[in-house]
Structure formats: structure tokens, C-alpha cells
C-alpha positions as CSV (number, residue, x, y, z in Angstrom):
1,M,-4.6,-9.5,6.0
2,I,-8.0,-8.4,5.0
3,T,-11.2,-9.4,6.9
4,D,-14.7,-8.9,5.6
5,S,-17.8,-9.7,7.5
6,I,-20.1,-11.6,5.2
7,S,-22.8,-12.5,7.7
8,P,-23.4,-12.1,11.5
9,T,-21.7,-15.5,11.9
10,A,-19.1,-15.6,9.1
11,T,-16.0,-13.6,8.2
12,R,-13.9,-13.9,5.0
13,V,-10.2,-13.7,5.5
14,I,-7.7,-12.9,2.7
15,W,-4.2,-13.5,3.8
16,G,-1.1,-13.3,1.6
17,F,2.3,-12.0,0.9
18,D,3.7,-9.5,-1.6
19,G,7.3,-8.7,-2.2
20,H,10.2,-8.5,-4.6
21,M,13.5,-10.4,-4.6
22,S,16.3,-9.5,-7.0
23,Y,18.4,-11.9,-9.1
24,P,20.2,-14.2,-8.2
25,M,18.3,-14.6,-4.9
26,N,15.0,-15.0,-6.7
27,L,16.3,-18.3,-8.3
28,M,16.2,-19.8,-4.8
29,L,12.4,-19.4,-4.7
30,L,12.2,-22.3,-7.2
31,C,13.7,-24.7,-4.7
32,M,11.8,-23.6,-1.6
33,D,8.6,-25.2,-0.3
34,F,6.8,-22.2,1.3
35,D,3.8,-24.4,2.3
36,K,6.2,-26.6,4.4
37,M,8.0,-23.5,5.8
38,L,5.1,-21.3,6.6
39,G,2.0,-23.6,6.5
40,G,2.0,-24.4,10.2
41,D,2.5,-20.7,11.2
42,L,-0.4,-19.6,8.9
43,A,-2.7,-22.3,10.3
44,T,-1.9,-21.2,13.9
45,G,-2.5,-17.6,13.0
46,L,-5.9,-18.4,11.4
47,E,-6.9,-20.5,14.4
48,R,-6.0,-17.6,16.7
49,L,-7.9,-15.1,14.5
50,K,-10.9,-17.4,14.6
51,T,-10.8,-17.6,18.4
52,K,-10.5,-13.8,18.7
53,L,-13.3,-13.1,16.2
54,E,-15.7,-15.6,17.9
55,T,-15.1,-14.1,21.4
56,E,-15.6,-10.5,20.6
């Protein structure tokens, strides 16, 4: 996660994943819905980050 203050009242957040998965496990990635699996957790994390940044 990278945060960048772009103004006194705004922060840009860059959040992502990086990794490597070898064959044949990488073929499973085609069948997985990562938004469904991780979307809720990422949204919760961003809301918590927002709360923390706004209270400091």
C-alpha cells in the first residue's frame, strides 16, 4: 500500500497485489473471482484507513 498526500484534505491510496504462481496452479486463477473473494476485505481496509487518516 502506498499513500500520497495530495492536499491537506486528500490522500491518494494505491493498493494492490504482486506475486507469482507456478503451473499448474496458475491455471486456477482463470476460474477465480478475486473481486468476490477479496472485495469486501479491501473495502473494509480502505474504510478503516480513511477513519485513521481523518483522526490523526
